[in-house]
C-alpha positions as CSV (number, residue, x, y, z in Angstrom):
1,M,0.0,0.0,0.1
2,P,1.6,3.4,-1.0
3,S,1.9,6.1,1.6
4,L,2.6,9.7,1.5
5,Q,5.5,10.7,3.7
6,S,6.6,14.1,5.2
7,P,8.0,16.8,2.7
8,G,11.4,15.8,1.5
9,S,11.0,12.1,1.9
10,T,9.4,9.2,0.0
11,P,6.7,10.7,-2.4
12,L,3.2,9.0,-3.1
13,V,3.8,6.2,-5.7
14,L,0.7,4.5,-7.4
15,S,1.9,1.3,-8.9
16,R,0.1,-1.3,-11.1
17,R,1.1,-3.8,-8.4
18,D,-1.4,-2.1,-6.2
19,F,-4.0,-0.9,-8.3
20,D,-5.7,-0.9,-11.9
21,A,-7.9,2.1,-12.0
22,V,-7.9,5.8,-10.8
23,L,-11.0,7.8,-10.5
24,F,-10.9,11.6,-10.8
25,D,-13.3,14.2,-9.8
26,L,-13.4,16.8,-12.5
27,D,-14.2,20.4,-11.1
28,G,-11.2,21.3,-8.9
29,V,-9.0,18.2,-9.5
30,V,-8.7,18.4,-13.2
31,T,-10.2,21.6,-14.4
32,R,-10.5,25.0,-12.5
33,T,-14.2,25.0,-13.0
34,A,-14.8,24.7,-9.2
35,E,-13.8,28.4,-9.1
36,V,-16.8,29.0,-11.8
37,H,-19.0,27.0,-9.8
38,A,-18.3,28.8,-6.5
39,A,-18.8,32.1,-8.2
40,A,-22.3,31.1,-9.7
41,W,-23.3,29.5,-6.4
42,K,-22.5,32.8,-4.4
43,R,-24.2,34.9,-6.9
44,L,-27.3,32.7,-6.7
45,F,-27.4,32.4,-2.9
46,D,-26.4,36.0,-2.0
47,A,-29.2,37.3,-4.2
48,Y,-31.8,35.0,-2.6
49,L,-30.6,35.7,0.9
50,E,-30.7,39.4,0.3
51,A,-34.3,39.2,-0.8
52,H,-35.4,36.9,2.1
53,A,-33.5,39.6,4.4
54,R,-35.6,42.3,2.8
55,R,-39.0,40.2,3.2
56,T,-38.5,39.3,6.6
57,G,-36.4,42.1,8.3
58,E,-33.8,39.6,9.4
59,P,-30.2,40.6,8.9
60,F,-28.4,39.4,5.6
61,Q,-25.9,36.9,6.1
62,P,-23.9,36.2,2.9
63,F,-23.0,32.8,1.5
64,T,-19.4,32.1,2.4
65,A,-16.7,30.0,1.2
66,E,-17.1,27.8,4.2
67,D,-20.9,27.4,3.0
68,Y,-19.6,26.3,-0.2
69,Q,-17.1,23.8,1.0
70,R,-19.5,22.4,3.8
71,Y,-22.8,22.3,1.9
72,V,-22.4,22.5,-1.8
73,D,-19.1,21.4,-3.1
74,G,-19.1,17.8,-4.8
75,R,-22.9,17.4,-4.1
76,P,-25.6,17.3,-7.0
77,R,-27.0,20.7,-7.8
78,F,-30.4,20.2,-6.0
79,E,-28.9,18.5,-3.2
80,G,-26.7,21.3,-2.5
81,I,-29.5,23.5,-2.7
82,R,-31.5,21.7,0.0
83,C,-28.4,21.1,2.1
84,F,-27.4,24.8,2.3
85,L,-31.0,26.1,2.7
86,K,-31.3,23.7,5.6
87,S,-28.3,25.0,7.3
88,R,-29.9,28.3,7.4
89,G,-33.2,26.9,8.6
90,L,-34.9,27.7,5.2
91,T,-36.9,25.5,2.8
92,L,-38.3,25.9,-0.6
93,P,-40.9,23.8,-2.5
94,E,-39.3,21.3,-4.7
95,G,-41.0,22.7,-7.8
96,A,-41.4,20.8,-11.1
97,L,-39.1,19.9,-13.8
98,E,-40.5,22.4,-15.8
99,D,-39.8,25.5,-13.5
100,G,-38.0,28.2,-15.0
101,P,-34.9,29.9,-13.6
102,E,-37.3,32.5,-12.2
103,A,-39.2,30.0,-9.9
104,E,-38.8,30.4,-6.1
105,S,-38.2,26.5,-5.8
106,V,-35.4,24.3,-5.7
107,Q,-35.8,23.4,-9.2
108,G,-35.9,27.0,-10.2
109,L,-32.8,27.9,-8.1
110,G,-30.9,24.9,-9.8
111,K,-31.5,26.4,-13.3
112,R,-30.8,29.8,-12.2
113,K,-27.4,28.6,-10.9
114,N,-26.5,26.7,-13.9
115,G,-27.3,29.7,-16.1
116,Y,-24.8,31.7,-13.9
117,F,-22.4,29.0,-14.3
118,L,-22.6,28.6,-18.2
119,E,-22.6,32.3,-18.4
120,T,-19.4,32.5,-16.6
121,L,-17.9,29.6,-18.5
122,E,-18.6,31.1,-21.8
123,Q,-16.9,34.4,-20.6
124,R,-13.8,32.9,-18.9
125,G,-13.5,29.4,-21.0
126,V,-12.0,26.4,-19.1
127,T,-8.7,26.1,-17.8
128,V,-7.0,23.0,-16.4
129,F,-4.5,22.0,-13.7
130,A,-1.5,21.1,-15.9
131,H,-0.2,18.6,-13.3
132,A,-3.5,16.8,-13.2
133,V,-3.3,16.4,-17.2
134,E,0.3,15.1,-17.0
135,L,-0.8,12.8,-14.0
136,L,-3.6,11.3,-16.4
137,E,-1.2,10.8,-19.1
138,R,1.4,9.0,-17.0
139,L,-1.2,6.9,-15.6
140,R,-2.6,5.7,-18.8
141,A,0.8,5.2,-20.4
142,A,1.5,3.0,-17.2
143,G,-1.6,1.0,-18.1
144,F,-4.0,2.3,-15.6
145,R,-7.6,2.8,-16.5
146,T,-9.2,6.1,-15.9
147,A,-12.6,7.6,-15.1
148,V,-14.2,10.9,-14.5
149,V,-16.8,11.0,-11.6
150,S,-18.4,14.1,-11.4
151,A,-21.7,15.7,-10.0
152,S,-22.0,18.1,-12.6
153,R,-24.6,17.8,-15.5
154,N,-22.3,19.9,-17.5
155,C,-19.2,17.4,-17.3
156,V,-19.4,16.6,-21.1
157,A,-19.4,20.4,-22.1
158,V,-16.4,21.1,-19.9
159,L,-14.3,17.8,-21.0
160,R,-15.1,19.0,-24.6
161,A,-14.1,22.5,-24.1
162,A,-10.9,21.6,-22.4
163,G,-10.0,18.9,-24.8
164,L,-9.8,16.0,-22.2
165,E,-12.4,13.4,-23.5
166,H,-9.6,11.1,-24.7
167,L,-8.1,10.7,-21.2
168,F,-10.8,8.9,-19.6
169,D,-12.2,5.3,-20.2
170,A,-15.5,6.1,-18.4
171,R,-17.5,8.9,-17.3
172,V,-20.2,8.9,-14.5
173,D,-21.6,12.5,-14.3
174,G,-24.8,14.3,-13.0
175,V,-26.7,13.2,-16.3
176,E,-25.5,9.6,-16.0
177,A,-26.5,9.4,-12.2
178,G,-29.9,10.8,-13.0
179,K,-30.6,8.2,-15.7
180,L,-29.7,5.4,-13.3
181,G,-31.3,6.9,-10.1
182,L,-27.7,7.1,-8.4
183,P,-27.6,9.1,-5.2
184,G,-24.9,11.6,-5.4
185,K,-21.6,12.3,-3.5
186,P,-21.2,11.6,-0.2
187,A,-22.9,8.3,-1.1
188,P,-20.4,6.2,-2.9
189,D,-22.7,4.8,-5.8
190,T,-21.2,7.2,-8.6
191,F,-17.6,6.0,-7.8
192,L,-19.0,2.4,-7.7
193,E,-20.6,2.5,-10.9
194,A,-17.4,4.0,-12.6
195,G,-15.4,1.2,-11.1
196,R,-18.0,-1.2,-12.5
197,R,-17.8,0.3,-15.9
198,L,-14.1,-0.2,-15.9
199,G,-14.3,-3.7,-14.7
200,V,-12.4,-2.8,-11.6
201,P,-13.3,-3.7,-7.9
202,P,-13.1,-0.7,-5.5
203,E,-10.2,-2.2,-3.5
204,R,-8.1,-2.0,-6.8
205,A,-9.0,1.6,-7.6
206,V,-7.7,5.1,-6.3
207,V,-10.1,8.0,-5.9
208,L,-8.9,11.7,-6.3
209,E,-11.1,14.3,-4.8
210,D,-10.9,17.9,-3.8
211,A,-14.3,18.1,-1.9
212,Q,-15.2,16.8,1.4
213,A,-18.4,15.0,0.0
214,G,-16.3,13.3,-2.6
215,V,-13.5,12.1,-0.1
216,Q,-16.5,10.7,2.1
217,A,-17.8,8.9,-0.9
218,G,-14.5,7.4,-1.7
219,R,-14.1,6.2,1.9
220,R,-17.6,4.8,2.1
221,G,-17.0,2.8,-1.2
222,H,-14.1,1.2,0.4
223,F,-11.8,2.1,-2.3
224,G,-8.1,1.0,-2.1
225,Y,-7.0,4.7,-1.8
226,V,-8.3,8.1,-1.4
227,I,-6.2,11.1,-2.4
228,G,-7.4,14.4,-1.2
229,V,-6.6,17.2,-3.5
230,R,-6.5,20.4,-1.3
231,R,-7.2,23.5,-3.7
232,A,-8.6,25.6,-0.8
233,G,-9.8,25.2,2.8
234,P,-7.9,24.3,5.9
235,V,-4.8,21.9,6.1
236,G,-6.0,18.2,7.0
237,A,-9.9,18.9,6.5
238,L,-9.7,16.4,3.5
239,V,-8.0,13.6,5.7
240,E,-10.5,14.5,8.6
241,A,-13.1,13.8,6.1
242,G,-11.7,10.2,5.2
243,A,-8.9,10.8,2.8
244,D,-5.8,8.6,3.2
245,V,-3.5,11.6,2.4
246,E,-3.8,15.2,1.4
247,V,-1.6,16.9,-1.5
248,T,-1.6,20.2,-2.9
249,D,0.3,19.5,-6.1
250,L,-0.4,16.5,-8.2
251,S,3.3,16.4,-9.6
252,T,4.3,15.0,-6.5
253,V,2.4,11.8,-7.4
254,Q,4.7,9.2,-9.0
255,V,3.5,6.3,-11.1
256,E,5.1,2.8,-11.6
257,E,4.0,0.4,-14.2
258,G,4.8,-2.7,-12.1
259,R,3.0,-6.0,-12.5
260,P,-0.9,-6.2,-12.0
């Protein structure tokens, strides 16, 4: 079993002797779209909370980075809305699938947020974490199978915009999870489905996640190794959530072909 040592000592090594596949979250691990999501969520919730404060006379408490990490990051869109509103003691009707973005419902807020995300994505484009792409290329060259596991329903659009489709053998995203009725992270079901599609049991697969909910999903799925990729937040939070190790730079992860 690989292990991450202290800085300056033995680095983390993923070997084909130990594992057959690596499952990547997308936003925040491979692409920088987590920043776009976070901005869209803040725009959505700040406007909603300001309107609520005006209606009720209660003080306005803005949506924070901690709110994003604890209640929204890594979760399916509508579950993130429910989870955050619950944290503030607020509820909204679920609404209907045909609700537009102007509707004051979970469905309406979800569509409003998605509009903000797509608007910002069109303006900024998609940038990637170069070391994550390099790691993907090294893993595939060493014979690992790879999958992307994302709560996003825009996963395909992001992959195409970034030119990354060829680096994954399987994809389980928000659209696929919806078709199959799979619960989102922190439930392990989407990661387990990715492993099934690759033909790899959980104990022979590695999970890379930047969100606490995703780390929890990897741990609950009993995957062979869970790597927390810390892009923001306090040191050690991902290990506390269940990651075996926490890294900030994927260039420190070495790859060995070994013998499966």
